[in-house]
C-alpha positions as a printed Julia matrix, in Angstrom:
293×3 Matrix{Float64}:
  10.37   -7.15  -14.67
   9.95   -3.95  -16.62
   7.81   -0.85  -15.14
   5.72   -1.56  -18.28
   5.0    -4.75  -17.61
   4.54   -5.02  -13.82
   1.95   -2.13  -14.38
  -0.29   -3.91  -17.07
  -0.28   -6.63  -14.37
  -1.81   -4.94  -11.62
  -3.8    -2.77  -13.73
  -5.64   -6.42  -14.65
  -5.02   -8.08  -11.54
  -5.49   -5.56   -9.11
  -9.05   -6.74   -6.8
 -10.81   -6.75   -3.56
 -11.71  -10.16   -4.0
  -8.3   -11.54   -3.27
  -7.16   -9.24   -1.13
  -7.03  -12.13    2.03
  -4.89  -14.28   -0.47
  -2.39  -11.53   -1.48
  -2.2   -10.34    1.92
  -0.96  -13.91    2.69
   2.01  -13.88    0.31
   2.87  -10.61    1.03
   3.28  -11.41    4.36
   5.2   -14.07    3.61
   7.52  -12.05    1.65
   7.32   -8.23    2.56
   6.9    -8.6     6.21
   9.03   -5.48    7.22
   7.43   -3.57    4.16
   5.85    0.72    4.92
   2.98   -0.71    3.39
   1.67   -2.98    6.58
   0.78    0.64    8.72
  -1.71    1.13    5.42
  -2.95   -2.25    5.65
  -3.53   -2.06    9.66
  -6.09    0.59    8.39
  -8.08   -1.29    5.64
 -11.31   -0.53    4.41
 -14.05   -0.94    1.86
 -12.81    2.32    0.1
  -9.06    1.59    0.11
  -8.67   -2.31   -0.24
  -8.55   -2.84   -4.07
  -5.62    0.34   -4.08
  -4.31   -1.66   -1.43
  -4.31   -4.89   -3.17
  -2.56   -2.97   -6.08
   0.39   -1.5    -3.84
   0.99   -5.52   -2.51
   1.48   -6.94   -5.92
   3.68   -3.95   -6.57
   6.09   -4.58   -3.66
   5.09   -8.98   -4.74
   6.59   -8.64   -8.27
   9.73   -7.58   -6.94
   9.95  -11.23   -5.1
   7.85  -13.34   -6.73
   6.65  -14.21  -10.15
   3.23  -13.04  -12.0
   2.25  -16.8   -12.04
   3.57  -17.14   -8.38
   0.86  -14.82   -7.48
  -2.26  -16.18   -9.5
  -1.5   -19.6    -8.65
  -1.26  -18.37   -4.8
  -4.78  -17.18   -5.62
  -6.33  -20.31   -6.71
  -5.83  -21.15   -3.02
  -9.46  -20.35   -1.61
  -8.92  -19.37    2.28
 -10.09  -21.08    4.76
 -13.47  -20.81    5.98
 -14.54  -19.93    9.45
 -17.97  -20.28   11.04
 -18.41  -17.49   13.75
 -20.92  -19.04   16.07
 -22.71  -17.05   18.69
 -23.91  -17.2    21.9
 -28.14  -16.78   21.2
 -29.65  -17.57   24.78
 -28.88  -15.98   28.16
 -27.93  -19.58   30.04
 -25.55  -19.46   27.37
 -24.21  -16.49   27.5
 -23.85  -16.46   31.2
 -21.96  -19.96   31.3
 -20.03  -18.23   28.82
 -19.15  -15.12   31.11
 -18.38  -17.74   34.49
 -16.24  -19.67   32.62
 -14.15  -16.23   31.3
 -14.96  -14.69   35.04
 -16.22  -16.88   37.3
 -15.85  -14.24   40.28
 -17.55  -11.6    38.44
 -21.82  -11.75   39.11
 -23.48   -9.78   35.56
 -27.2    -8.01   35.71
 -29.7   -10.0    33.48
 -29.67   -6.23   31.21
 -25.8    -7.21   30.73
 -26.72  -10.87   29.22
 -29.38   -9.85   27.62
 -27.29   -7.03   25.86
 -24.76   -9.6    25.23
 -27.12  -12.73   23.86
 -26.6   -13.32   19.97
 -23.17  -11.95   20.56
 -20.06  -14.11   19.32
 -17.67  -15.49   21.76
 -14.9   -13.0    20.69
 -17.21   -9.99   21.05
 -17.78  -11.18   24.66
 -14.23  -11.61   25.23
 -13.99   -8.01   24.29
 -16.58   -7.17   26.64
 -14.81   -8.97   29.67
 -11.27   -7.52   29.03
 -13.45   -3.53   28.42
 -14.78   -4.41   31.55
 -11.24   -4.87   33.29
  -9.87   -1.36   31.55
 -12.67   -0.28   33.14
 -12.15   -1.6    36.83
  -8.3    -0.52   36.38
  -9.12    3.14   35.43
 -11.85    3.13   38.28
  -9.41    2.3    40.79
  -6.65    4.52   39.63
  -9.17    7.58   39.32
  -9.63    6.91   42.92
  -6.2     7.29   43.67
  -5.52   10.65   42.18
  -5.89   13.89   43.34
  -9.0    16.06   41.92
  -9.25   18.34   39.81
 -12.01   19.99   39.76
 -13.46   23.79   39.87
 -14.51   23.43   43.59
 -12.53   20.09   45.19
 -13.6    18.41   48.17
 -10.9    19.99   50.26
 -12.23   23.5    49.82
 -15.58   22.33   51.21
 -13.34   21.48   54.64
 -11.49   24.73   54.59
  -8.55   23.68   52.34
  -8.3    24.81   49.21
  -5.31   22.3    48.15
  -8.22   19.39   48.11
  -7.32   17.47   50.97
  -8.74   16.76   54.15
  -7.57   17.96   57.47
  -5.67   14.7    58.0
  -3.91   15.75   55.0
  -4.86   13.34   53.15
  -6.76   12.89   49.56
 -10.02   12.99   49.37
 -11.79   11.42   46.73
 -13.9    12.84   43.9
 -17.56   12.61   44.08
 -19.67    9.93   42.74
 -21.37   12.05   39.54
 -17.63   13.58   38.94
 -15.85   10.2    38.92
 -18.97    8.7    36.54
 -18.31   11.54   34.12
 -14.47   11.06   33.47
 -14.84    7.32   33.64
 -17.49    7.37   31.26
 -15.33    9.55   28.78
 -12.82    7.5    29.06
 -15.43    4.49   28.6
 -16.14    6.72   25.0
 -12.86    6.74   24.36
 -11.96    3.21   24.69
 -15.32    2.18   23.31
 -14.65    4.37   19.67
 -11.3     2.67   19.55
 -12.74   -1.0    19.98
 -15.44   -0.07   17.51
 -12.78    0.74   15.1
 -11.19   -2.48   15.13
 -14.37   -3.87   14.31
 -15.23   -5.41   17.48
 -19.0    -5.13   19.18
 -18.92   -3.33   22.07
 -21.75   -2.91   24.68
 -22.9     0.65   24.95
 -21.32    2.74   28.33
 -24.92    3.1    29.44
 -25.25   -0.23   30.46
 -22.49   -0.29   32.63
 -22.21    3.14   34.01
 -26.06    3.53   34.91
 -26.4     6.85   35.97
 -23.94    8.13   33.88
 -25.34   11.6    32.51
 -26.92   10.76   29.22
 -26.31   14.36   27.82
 -22.63   13.95   28.2
 -22.63   10.15   26.84
 -24.7    11.58   23.65
 -22.67   14.24   23.06
 -19.59   11.88   23.07
 -21.3     9.87   20.79
 -21.69   12.31   18.59
 -18.26   13.34   18.64
 -16.84    9.56   17.64
 -19.87   10.02   14.74
 -18.19   12.86   13.76
 -14.43   11.65   14.14
 -15.51    8.68   12.4
 -17.45   10.57    9.58
 -14.08   12.64    9.06
 -11.78    9.51    8.65
 -14.35    7.72    6.28
 -13.81   11.59    4.07
  -9.98   10.77    4.72
  -9.99    7.39    3.09
 -12.08    8.67    0.16
  -9.3    11.43   -0.67
  -6.82    8.65   -0.2
  -7.96    6.03   -2.29
  -8.76    9.16   -5.25
  -5.14   10.13   -5.05
  -4.04    6.61   -5.04
  -6.19    6.4    -8.33
  -5.03    9.45   -9.92
  -1.58    8.08   -9.14
  -2.31    4.62  -10.72
  -3.52    6.81  -13.89
   0.03    8.8   -14.26
   2.05    5.58  -13.53
  -0.64    4.31  -16.85
   0.63    7.42  -18.77
   4.07    7.18  -17.86
   4.2     3.56  -19.09
   2.27    4.47  -22.38
   4.75    7.33  -22.63
   7.57    4.71  -22.08
   6.33    2.31  -24.65
   5.65    5.44  -27.4
   9.46    6.3   -26.81
  10.62    2.5   -26.87
   8.81    2.51  -30.44
  10.41    5.59  -31.21
  13.79    4.28  -30.3
  12.97    1.29  -33.01
  11.85    3.62  -35.34
  15.23    5.08  -35.17
  17.07    2.31  -35.23
  15.39    1.04  -38.35
  15.95    4.45  -39.86
  19.53    3.87  -39.03
  20.01    0.49  -40.82
  17.74    1.96  -44.02
  20.36    5.11  -44.1
  23.68    2.67  -44.16
  22.08    0.1   -47.12
  21.01    3.4   -49.25
  24.53    4.86  -48.53
  25.84    1.11  -49.51
  23.82    1.14  -52.61
  25.11    4.51  -53.61
  28.68    3.36  -53.09
  28.42    0.49  -54.84
  26.11    2.33  -57.7
  29.65    4.74  -57.63
  32.2     1.98  -58.02
  30.46    0.14  -60.8
  30.26    3.33  -62.72
  33.85    3.61  -61.8
  34.6     0.44  -63.15
  32.19    0.33  -66.45
  34.05    3.82  -67.18
  37.62    2.41  -66.8
  36.65   -0.72  -68.91
  35.25    1.71  -71.65
  38.64    4.15  -71.77
  40.61    0.82  -72.29
  38.89   -0.62  -74.59
  39.0     2.93  -76.65
  43.05    2.81  -76.1
  43.15   -1.12  -77.33
  40.61   -0.16  -80.87
  42.69    3.09  -81.49
  45.77    0.75  -81.18
């Protein structure tokens, strides 16, 4: 398929409304494409641009008719139900993690969430427990270690064993890591329960500071996505201009061929006229000689 025809199809048909249908076809025919890494970061700003990129690669694998036919198939609609009562949330949690008892505040927070969101919360809780255990086994690295209060500068007690960090320090570190993981889950589209609901003793100012940092990073990422979308649009404009130049170049080549044909026709006509004159002249000379005789 020529570049100009491909570009015309993309400009006419790229549409975020058909992103899911095009993505399904793209995964089927282009599973190892480098574009997959960008698709993982799709958002409302770059969805249309990414759809155009998918069409560009798909046109090397399938026909335009196949793409349009695939779009006629409506994607399956999945109705996501929420757990709207504390009793429903409690029953779900008992099934998923029967060995854990959740306080009423957590049950209230999770009420109205989907089963997937609550499952994310459970996985997050497991991660929290693992991190807490790891912190309990690590050597302290504070400005004043526990060992120093007992006369040892290496952070160990009299028996030589690692001293655990105090609760406030542990909560601060755990809160920071919870916020980082929470930000990653939120970025993936999952609903995450605030860190305050899990660690009641965490310093609120620290949590707010971390939340502000997460918000700043999210804002910067959004700006980067907007700039990337602008660059993609400029790239498309350049591609369109390049396509126009290719069309004009093709037209000029056609006109050049037409001129060559006309030039040959003129040369042939001129040669025919010259030949006709020569024949006519020779006939006149022959006629004059005959008359003299």
